[in-house]
C-alpha positions as CSV (number, residue, x, y, z in Angstrom):
1,M,-19.2,28.0,36.2
2,S,-19.9,27.9,32.5
3,K,-17.7,25.7,30.4
4,T,-15.7,27.1,27.5
5,V,-14.5,25.4,24.4
6,I,-11.0,25.0,25.6
7,S,-11.9,24.1,29.2
8,H,-14.2,21.3,28.0
9,L,-11.4,19.9,25.8
10,L,-8.9,20.0,28.6
11,E,-11.4,18.4,31.1
12,R,-12.0,15.5,28.7
13,L,-8.3,15.0,28.1
14,K,-7.7,14.9,31.9
15,E,-10.5,12.3,32.2
16,I,-8.5,9.9,30.0
17,G,-5.3,10.4,31.9
18,V,-3.5,13.4,30.2
19,T,-1.7,15.4,32.9
20,D,1.1,17.0,30.8
21,I,0.9,18.9,27.6
22,F,4.0,19.4,25.5
23,G,4.5,22.4,23.2
24,V,5.9,25.7,22.1
25,P,3.7,28.8,22.7
26,G,2.6,31.2,20.0
27,D,0.4,34.3,19.8
28,Y,-2.5,32.5,18.0
29,A,-2.3,29.8,20.7
30,F,-2.2,32.2,23.7
31,P,-5.8,31.4,24.8
32,V,-5.0,27.7,24.8
33,N,-1.6,28.2,26.4
34,D,-3.2,30.4,29.1
35,A,-5.9,27.8,29.8
36,I,-3.3,25.0,30.2
37,C,-1.1,27.0,32.5
38,N,-4.0,28.2,34.6
39,D,-5.3,24.7,35.2
40,P,-4.0,23.3,38.5
41,D,-4.3,19.8,37.3
42,L,-2.2,20.2,34.1
43,N,1.5,20.8,33.5
44,W,2.7,22.8,30.5
45,I,5.9,21.1,29.3
46,G,7.7,23.7,27.2
47,C,10.0,22.3,24.5
48,C,12.8,23.8,22.4
49,S,11.0,23.3,19.1
50,E,7.7,22.0,17.9
51,L,9.4,19.0,16.3
52,N,11.0,18.1,19.6
53,G,7.7,18.6,21.3
54,A,6.1,16.1,18.9
55,F,8.9,13.6,19.5
56,A,8.6,14.1,23.3
57,A,4.8,13.5,23.1
58,D,5.6,10.3,21.2
59,G,7.9,9.1,24.0
60,Y,5.3,10.0,26.6
61,A,2.6,8.2,24.8
62,R,4.7,5.0,24.7
63,I,4.7,5.0,28.5
64,K,1.3,6.4,29.4
65,G,-0.8,5.3,26.4
66,C,-1.6,8.8,25.0
67,S,-0.3,12.3,25.1
68,A,-1.0,15.9,24.1
69,L,0.9,18.5,22.1
70,C,0.0,22.2,21.7
71,T,1.4,24.4,18.9
72,T,0.5,27.6,17.1
73,Y,-1.0,27.9,13.7
74,G,1.1,27.5,10.5
75,V,4.7,27.6,11.5
76,G,4.3,25.7,14.7
77,E,2.0,22.9,13.5
78,L,4.1,22.4,10.4
79,N,7.3,22.1,12.4
80,A,5.6,19.4,14.4
81,L,4.3,17.5,11.4
82,G,7.3,15.1,11.0
83,G,6.8,14.0,14.6
84,I,3.1,13.6,14.2
85,A,3.6,11.5,11.1
86,G,6.0,9.3,13.1
87,A,3.3,8.8,15.8
88,Y,0.8,7.9,13.1
89,A,3.2,5.3,11.6
90,E,4.0,3.8,15.0
91,H,0.4,3.8,16.4
92,L,0.7,6.4,19.1
93,P,-2.3,8.6,20.0
94,I,-1.3,12.2,20.3
95,F,-3.9,14.9,20.8
96,H,-2.5,17.8,18.7
97,I,-4.1,21.1,19.7
98,V,-3.5,24.0,17.3
99,G,-4.2,27.6,18.3
100,M,-5.6,29.3,15.2
101,P,-6.4,32.9,14.3
102,K,-9.7,34.3,15.3
103,H,-12.7,33.0,13.3
104,S,-13.3,36.5,11.9
105,I,-9.8,36.4,10.4
106,L,-10.2,32.9,9.0
107,K,-13.3,34.1,7.1
108,G,-11.6,37.1,5.7
109,D,-8.8,37.6,3.1
110,N,-6.3,39.6,5.0
111,I,-2.6,38.7,4.7
112,M,-1.6,37.5,8.2
113,H,1.6,36.3,9.7
114,H,2.3,32.6,9.9
115,T,0.4,32.1,6.6
116,L,1.4,31.8,2.9
117,G,0.1,35.3,2.3
118,N,-2.6,34.2,-0.1
119,G,-5.6,34.6,2.1
120,E,-6.2,30.8,2.4
121,F,-6.5,29.7,6.0
122,D,-7.5,26.0,5.6
123,L,-4.3,24.9,3.9
124,F,-2.5,23.6,7.0
125,H,-5.6,21.7,8.2
126,K,-5.6,20.0,4.8
127,M,-1.9,19.2,5.0
128,V,-2.2,17.3,8.2
129,Q,-5.0,14.9,6.9
130,P,-2.8,12.0,5.8
131,V,-1.1,11.7,9.3
132,V,-4.1,11.9,11.6
133,C,-7.0,9.5,12.0
134,A,-9.5,12.3,12.7
135,S,-9.5,16.1,12.8
136,T,-11.8,19.0,13.5
137,I,-12.0,22.8,13.9
138,L,-13.8,23.4,17.2
139,T,-16.7,25.8,17.6
140,P,-19.0,26.5,20.6
141,E,-21.7,24.4,18.8
142,N,-19.7,21.3,17.9
143,T,-17.2,21.0,20.7
144,V,-19.0,18.4,22.8
145,S,-19.6,15.9,20.0
146,E,-16.3,16.6,18.2
147,V,-14.1,16.2,21.2
148,D,-15.7,12.8,22.0
149,R,-15.4,11.7,18.4
150,L,-11.7,12.5,18.2
151,I,-10.9,11.0,21.5
152,N,-12.7,7.8,20.5
153,A,-10.8,7.7,17.2
154,A,-7.4,8.3,18.8
155,L,-7.8,5.6,21.5
156,T,-9.4,3.1,19.2
157,Q,-6.9,3.4,16.3
158,K,-3.9,4.4,18.4
159,K,-3.1,7.3,16.1
160,P,-2.9,11.1,16.4
161,V,-5.8,13.5,16.0
162,Y,-6.0,17.2,15.3
163,F,-7.9,19.9,17.1
164,G,-7.9,23.4,15.5
165,I,-9.2,26.1,17.9
166,P,-9.8,29.6,16.6
167,G,-8.6,32.1,19.2
168,D,-12.0,33.8,19.8
169,F,-13.8,30.5,20.0
170,A,-11.5,29.1,22.6
171,M,-12.9,31.2,25.5
172,M,-16.6,31.1,24.3
173,E,-19.2,29.2,26.3
174,L,-20.4,25.9,24.9
175,G,-23.5,26.0,22.8
176,C,-24.6,22.7,24.3
177,S,-23.5,21.3,27.7
178,D,-24.1,17.6,28.1
179,P,-21.1,15.4,27.0
180,H,-21.9,12.2,25.2
181,P,-20.3,9.1,26.6
182,L,-17.5,7.6,24.4
183,V,-18.9,4.8,22.3
184,K,-16.3,2.1,21.8
185,Q,-16.2,0.0,18.7
186,K,-17.2,-3.6,19.2
187,S,-16.3,-6.7,17.4
188,N,-18.9,-8.7,15.4
189,Q,-19.7,-11.4,17.9
190,E,-20.2,-14.2,15.4
191,T,-17.0,-13.5,13.6
192,L,-15.2,-13.2,16.9
193,A,-16.4,-16.6,18.1
194,T,-15.4,-18.1,14.8
195,V,-11.9,-16.6,14.9
196,V,-11.3,-17.6,18.5
197,K,-12.4,-21.2,17.8
198,I,-10.2,-21.4,14.7
199,I,-7.2,-20.1,16.6
200,T,-7.6,-22.4,19.6
201,D,-8.2,-25.4,17.3
202,K,-5.0,-24.7,15.2
203,I,-2.9,-24.2,18.3
204,G,-4.3,-27.5,19.7
205,K,-3.4,-29.4,16.6
206,A,0.1,-27.9,16.1
207,K,3.2,-29.8,17.0
208,S,5.7,-26.9,17.3
209,P,3.8,-23.5,17.4
210,V,5.6,-20.3,18.2
211,A,4.2,-16.9,19.2
212,V,5.6,-13.6,17.8
213,V,4.8,-10.7,20.1
214,G,4.6,-7.4,18.3
215,T,4.7,-3.8,19.4
216,L,0.9,-3.3,19.1
217,I,0.4,-5.5,22.1
218,G,2.1,-2.7,24.1
219,R,0.2,0.0,22.3
220,Y,-3.2,-1.6,23.2
221,D,-2.1,-2.4,26.8
222,L,-2.5,-6.1,26.3
223,R,0.8,-7.3,27.8
224,M,-0.7,-9.2,30.7
225,E,-3.4,-10.9,28.7
226,T,-1.0,-11.9,25.9
227,Q,1.4,-13.3,28.5
228,E,-1.4,-15.3,30.1
229,I,-2.3,-16.9,26.7
230,I,1.4,-17.8,26.1
231,E,1.8,-19.3,29.5
232,K,-1.5,-21.3,29.4
233,A,-0.8,-22.6,25.9
234,G,2.8,-23.3,26.7
235,L,4.0,-21.3,23.6
236,P,7.6,-20.3,23.1
237,F,7.6,-16.7,22.0
238,T,9.9,-14.3,20.2
239,S,9.7,-10.6,19.1
240,M,11.2,-8.6,16.3
241,L,13.1,-5.3,16.9
242,M,10.0,-3.2,16.9
243,G,8.4,-5.3,19.6
244,K,11.6,-5.9,21.7
245,G,10.8,-5.9,25.4
246,T,7.1,-5.9,25.0
247,L,7.0,-9.0,27.3
248,S,9.8,-9.9,29.7
249,E,12.9,-11.3,28.2
250,F,13.5,-13.2,31.4
251,H,10.3,-15.2,30.9
252,P,11.1,-18.9,30.6
253,N,9.1,-19.1,27.3
254,F,11.2,-16.4,25.6
255,I,13.5,-17.7,22.9
256,G,15.2,-14.5,21.8
257,V,14.7,-11.8,19.2
258,Y,13.9,-12.9,15.6
259,S,15.4,-10.9,12.8
260,G,15.2,-13.3,9.9
261,S,18.5,-14.4,8.5
262,L,20.4,-11.3,9.8
263,I,21.3,-12.6,13.2
264,A,20.5,-15.2,15.9
265,E,20.5,-18.3,13.8
266,D,19.3,-20.4,16.7
267,V,16.1,-18.3,17.0
268,R,15.6,-18.3,13.2
269,Q,15.6,-22.1,13.2
270,I,13.1,-22.4,15.9
271,V,10.7,-19.9,14.3
272,E,11.0,-21.0,10.7
273,E,10.8,-24.7,11.5
274,S,7.6,-24.2,13.4
275,D,4.4,-25.6,11.9
276,L,2.3,-22.6,13.3
277,I,3.2,-19.0,13.8
278,V,0.8,-16.9,16.0
279,S,1.6,-13.3,15.5
280,F,0.2,-10.9,18.1
281,G,0.2,-7.3,16.8
282,T,3.3,-7.3,14.6
283,I,4.2,-4.8,11.9
284,R,6.0,-6.2,8.9
285,S,8.3,-3.3,8.0
286,D,11.6,-3.7,6.3
287,I,13.9,-3.2,9.3
288,N,11.5,-5.1,11.6
289,T,11.7,-8.1,9.3
290,G,15.5,-8.1,8.9
291,A,15.3,-6.5,5.5
292,F,12.4,-8.9,4.6
293,T,14.5,-12.0,5.3
294,I,11.9,-13.5,7.7
295,K,10.3,-16.6,6.2
296,F,6.7,-17.4,7.3
297,D,4.5,-19.8,5.4
298,P,1.2,-17.9,5.1
299,I,-0.7,-21.2,5.4
300,G,0.9,-21.8,8.8
301,E,0.4,-18.3,10.2
302,I,-2.3,-16.6,12.3
303,N,-1.8,-12.8,12.4
304,I,-3.9,-10.7,14.9
305,H,-4.1,-7.1,13.7
306,P,-5.9,-4.1,15.4
307,D,-9.2,-4.6,13.5
308,H,-8.9,-7.9,11.6
309,V,-7.3,-11.3,11.8
310,H,-5.5,-13.3,9.1
311,V,-5.7,-17.1,9.3
312,G,-3.7,-18.6,6.5
313,H,-5.1,-16.8,3.3
314,A,-8.4,-16.0,5.0
315,T,-9.1,-12.6,6.5
316,Y,-11.8,-11.9,9.2
317,H,-12.8,-8.3,9.5
318,N,-14.6,-6.4,12.2
319,V,-12.8,-8.2,15.1
320,F,-10.7,-5.9,17.3
321,I,-7.4,-7.0,18.9
322,K,-8.5,-6.3,22.4
323,D,-11.6,-8.5,22.0
324,V,-9.7,-11.3,20.3
325,I,-7.0,-11.4,23.0
326,T,-9.5,-11.2,25.8
327,A,-11.6,-14.1,24.3
328,L,-8.5,-16.2,23.6
329,K,-7.4,-15.8,27.2
330,K,-10.6,-17.5,28.3
331,E,-10.8,-20.2,25.6
332,I,-7.2,-21.3,25.1
333,K,-6.5,-24.8,26.3
334,S,-3.6,-25.7,28.6
335,Q,-0.7,-27.3,26.7
336,N,3.1,-27.4,26.8
337,F,5.2,-26.9,23.7
338,I,8.2,-25.4,25.5
339,K,11.6,-26.6,24.7
340,N,14.5,-25.6,26.8
341,H,16.3,-22.7,25.1
342,E,18.8,-20.5,26.8
343,V,18.8,-16.8,25.8
344,K,22.4,-15.7,26.3
345,G,22.2,-12.0,25.5
346,L,25.4,-10.3,24.3
347,G,27.8,-12.3,26.4
348,Q,31.0,-11.0,28.1
349,P,32.5,-7.7,27.0
350,Q,35.6,-8.2,24.7
351,G,38.9,-6.4,24.7
352,S,41.5,-5.4,27.4
353,A,41.4,-2.3,29.5
354,E,43.6,-0.1,27.3
355,D,42.0,-1.2,24.0
356,K,39.9,1.1,22.0
357,I,36.2,0.7,22.3
358,T,34.6,-1.7,19.8
359,A,31.1,-2.9,19.3
360,D,32.0,-6.1,21.0
361,S,33.3,-4.3,24.1
362,L,30.6,-1.6,24.1
363,Y,27.2,-3.2,23.7
364,P,27.7,-6.0,26.3
365,R,28.8,-3.4,28.8
366,I,25.7,-1.3,28.2
367,E,23.6,-4.5,28.5
368,K,25.1,-5.2,31.9
369,F,24.5,-1.5,32.9
370,F,20.7,-1.9,32.4
371,K,18.6,-2.4,35.6
372,S,15.2,-3.7,36.3
373,G,12.6,-1.0,35.6
374,D,14.7,1.0,33.2
375,I,13.1,2.7,30.3
376,I,15.6,2.4,27.4
377,I,15.3,4.6,24.4
378,A,17.6,3.7,21.5
379,E,18.0,5.9,18.5
380,T,17.0,4.5,15.1
381,G,20.1,3.1,13.3
382,T,23.2,1.4,14.7
383,S,22.5,2.4,18.3
384,S,19.4,0.2,18.5
385,M,20.8,-2.5,16.3
386,G,23.7,-3.0,18.7
387,L,21.2,-3.8,21.4
388,I,18.7,-6.0,19.5
389,T,20.0,-9.2,21.1
390,A,20.8,-7.7,24.5
391,K,18.8,-9.5,27.2
392,L,16.7,-6.9,29.0
393,P,16.3,-7.1,32.8
394,E,12.9,-7.9,34.3
395,G,10.6,-4.9,34.1
396,A,12.8,-2.9,31.7
397,L,11.1,-1.3,28.6
398,F,12.9,-0.9,25.3
399,Y,11.8,1.6,22.5
400,N,13.1,2.7,19.2
401,Q,11.4,4.2,16.1
402,T,11.8,1.2,13.8
403,L,9.2,2.1,11.2
404,W,9.2,5.9,10.8
405,G,13.0,6.0,11.5
406,S,13.3,9.7,12.0
407,I,16.9,10.7,12.8
408,G,17.0,12.6,16.1
409,W,13.8,11.1,17.5
410,A,15.4,9.4,20.5
411,T,16.7,12.5,22.4
412,P,13.3,14.3,22.8
413,A,11.4,10.9,23.0
414,S,13.6,10.0,26.1
415,F,12.6,13.4,27.6
416,G,9.0,12.7,27.0
417,A,9.4,9.2,28.6
418,A,11.1,10.7,31.6
419,V,8.2,13.2,32.1
420,A,5.7,10.3,31.9
421,A,7.6,8.2,34.5
422,P,9.8,10.5,36.6
423,D,10.3,7.8,39.2
424,R,12.0,5.5,36.7
425,R,15.5,5.7,35.2
426,V,15.6,6.6,31.6
427,V,18.6,5.5,29.5
428,L,19.1,7.1,26.2
429,V,21.5,5.5,23.6
430,T,22.1,7.7,20.6
431,G,24.6,8.3,17.9
432,E,26.1,11.8,17.7
433,G,24.8,12.3,14.2
434,A,21.2,11.9,15.2
435,H,21.8,13.7,18.5
436,Q,22.8,16.9,16.7
437,L,19.3,17.3,15.2
438,T,17.5,17.6,18.5
439,V,20.2,17.8,21.2
440,Q,18.9,21.0,22.7
441,E,16.1,19.0,24.3
442,I,18.5,17.6,26.9
443,S,18.3,21.0,28.6
444,Q,14.7,20.2,29.5
445,F,15.9,17.3,31.7
446,G,17.8,19.8,33.8
447,R,15.0,22.3,33.9
448,L,12.6,19.7,35.3
449,G,15.1,18.1,37.6
450,L,15.0,14.7,35.7
451,K,18.1,12.5,35.9
452,P,18.6,10.4,32.8
453,V,21.7,8.4,31.7
454,I,22.7,9.5,28.2
455,F,25.2,7.5,26.1
456,C,26.3,9.5,23.0
457,L,28.2,7.2,20.6
458,N,30.6,9.4,18.7
459,N,31.8,7.6,15.6
460,D,32.6,10.7,13.6
461,G,29.6,10.8,11.2
462,Y,26.5,9.0,10.1
463,L,27.3,5.3,10.7
464,I,24.0,3.9,9.6
465,E,24.3,5.8,6.3
466,R,27.8,4.5,5.9
467,M,26.5,1.0,6.4
468,L,23.7,1.4,3.8
469,G,25.5,3.3,1.0
470,K,27.9,2.1,-1.6
471,N,30.7,4.5,-0.6
472,P,30.8,4.8,3.2
473,Y,33.3,7.6,3.2
474,I,31.5,9.9,0.8
475,Y,31.5,13.4,2.4
476,Y,27.8,13.8,3.0
477,N,28.2,11.4,5.9
478,E,30.7,13.8,7.6
479,I,29.4,16.1,10.4
480,A,30.8,18.8,12.6
481,Q,32.6,17.4,15.6
482,W,31.3,18.9,18.9
483,N,32.6,18.6,22.4
484,Y,29.6,16.4,23.3
485,S,30.5,15.7,26.9
486,K,30.5,19.5,27.6
487,L,26.9,20.0,26.3
488,P,25.2,19.4,29.7
489,E,27.3,22.2,31.2
490,A,26.6,24.5,28.3
491,F,22.9,23.8,28.7
492,G,23.0,24.7,32.4
493,M,23.3,21.2,34.0
494,E,26.5,21.9,35.9
495,D,25.7,19.3,38.5
496,W,25.6,16.4,36.0
497,F,28.2,13.7,35.8
498,T,29.9,13.9,32.4
499,A,32.7,12.0,30.8
500,K,34.4,11.4,27.4
501,V,35.8,7.9,27.1
502,V,38.1,6.4,24.4
503,N,39.1,3.0,25.9
504,N,37.5,0.2,27.8
505,Q,39.0,1.2,31.1
506,E,37.6,4.7,30.9
507,L,34.2,3.3,29.8
508,D,34.1,0.9,32.8
509,T,35.0,3.8,35.2
510,A,32.3,6.0,33.7
511,L,29.7,3.3,33.9
512,E,30.5,2.6,37.5
513,R,30.1,6.3,38.3
514,A,26.9,6.6,36.4
515,D,25.4,3.5,38.1
516,K,25.8,5.1,41.5
517,A,25.1,8.8,40.6
518,D,22.2,10.7,42.0
519,C,22.2,13.1,39.1
520,G,21.9,13.2,35.3
521,C,24.7,11.5,33.5
522,Y,26.2,12.1,30.0
523,I,28.9,9.8,28.6
524,E,30.4,10.5,25.2
525,I,31.8,7.2,23.9
526,V,34.4,7.5,21.1
527,T,34.7,4.6,18.5
528,D,36.2,4.3,15.1
529,K,34.1,5.4,12.1
530,M,33.1,2.0,10.9
531,E,32.8,0.2,14.3
532,A,29.4,-1.5,13.9
533,S,27.4,-4.3,15.6
534,E,26.6,-7.7,14.1
535,M,23.1,-6.7,12.9
536,A,24.4,-3.5,11.2
537,L,27.1,-5.5,9.4
538,A,24.5,-8.1,8.4
539,L,22.1,-5.4,7.1
540,N,25.0,-3.9,5.2
541,R,25.7,-7.2,3.5
542,V,22.0,-7.8,2.6
543,V,21.3,-4.3,1.4
544,L,24.4,-4.0,-0.8
545,K,23.9,-7.5,-2.2
546,D,20.5,-6.5,-3.3
547,G,21.7,-3.3,-4.9
548,G,20.6,-1.0,-2.1
549,W,17.2,0.3,-0.9
550,N,16.7,2.3,-4.1
551,K,17.3,-0.6,-6.5
C-alpha cells in the first residue's frame, strides 16, 4: 500500500512512542483528523479547546517524553499558541500538526474563513516561529526529509515543532519513499573529554560539594544516570522548585529543596557554604531561584546545560547533556561527602478538628495523602508553593509550570498526564482562580474513565496576585464564586466522590474517603482570602520590598 503524506508522518510519530494525539477537529484538518481516527494504533483525544489540548499535550510529554497535538488552521492553531509557548519555555517536545487549506487555496487570493480576510495565508506559520525549534509545510516531495528533520530537532532540543499540512497534500502519495534514519547530534569528543576531566578533578578536590538536580534531567531522561553519579561521588543533592521530585526525596543524599533565602534555612546554609556546586540541568528563572535570592559563587560552580557546560567563568560548547552525564557516570571517582541531614517535610498538621482550614493545617495533610507512584500536578502560584517543602513519597512525580507560569495550566496538564499513565493516580492541586480558565477539561477524565483526585483550593479570588501586588484587595483579584464541588456532576461524572470542606474535620473525612475511593474525587477546600503558605508569604516580602516585579 502506498504511503501518503499524513500516513508517513503518523508512522514516524508512532515509531518514537506517540500513541495518543490531543486536539480539536476542524474542517481544514479533516483529512488529518480522519487519518488519526482510522489508525488502529492511535487514539484521538478530543479536548474542550485548543489551549486545553496544548496544555494536555504538555502534561503528557512530561510523563512520556513527547506528545502530539492536532488543530485546524488559523483559529485553532492560534488558540493553542499559549500552550505551545509554555512547552517551548519548559523544554517539552510537542509535535503540533496543523491542518491547512488546500494548496490551491493557499496560492490564491480568495477570502477564506479562519483567515484575516487579506489573502495572506502564511501569516500564522510566521507567528509560530518564536515558540518552535523547527517548522515546515509538508508536500509530497519534502515529507520524508522534513518529518525526520523536525523529529530530530524536537527530541534533541526538547521543544515543540510545527507541521503544516495542506488538505489536498495530506492524502497524496509520497514523491520519494525511503525514510532517512534520524541523525543525532554528537558532542565534540575532545571537548567532552576535557570537560569530564575538569569536572571529576574539581569534585575530587572539593571539601563540601553539593549537586543541584534540575528539571532538564527529567526532560532528557537522565534520572538514573544522574543518581548513579551522585551515589558514586557521595554528593549531597538538592533541587529547586522547577526540578522538585526529579530524583527521589527519600534518597539518603537528598537534603531538601533549595529556594534561596525564602525558605528552608538549613538547606540554604548547606548549599551556600559549599565550596563546589554541580548543577545538573537547572533553569535560573525568577521563581525557581527564590526571586533571585540564591547565592552561587560562579567560580565555585559547574553548570551542565543541554548543549554546553559552564565551569567557573569558562564555557565549553558542543557538548550535549546526555553525553556529559553518560561519560561522568563512567569516570567519576568514588567518594563520600554525605553529612547526615534529616528532611522533615511539612511536619504534623496544625489546628483542632473544628478550626477553619489554614495553610499549616492543609498542606501537611495533602503531603500525608500522597502515595508512592502518584503523579502530582500543582498549579502555578500558591498551590505549588505550599508543597515546595513537602517530602514526596518514593516514586512520586511532581510537576508545575514554574517558568511559563500560565494560569489554568494544571487542570488540562493533569488530564494529559492521566492519559499518559492511566495506571497511576494523578493528584491535581489547583486554586479556584486558575481552575476557572480551563475547568471544562475535567469532563474529559470522566469521558475516558480516568480517576484523578482533584483538590480545588477556594480562597475567593486570585491569591497569588494578592501576594504580589501592593493592594491585595483591589477588585481585579475578585472572581465569580462557583459551586465547585458540583462541577463533576454538571460535567456528567455523577459517580465521582465530591465534597466541600470548611474545617479540618471535614477535610480529614474527605481525604479518608478519597484515599479509599475507586472513582474520581473532587474536593473543594475553603480557606480565608489571604491564607498563604510560608513560601508565598516570603515571596510577598521580597517582591514588595524590592518594589514589585515591575520596578
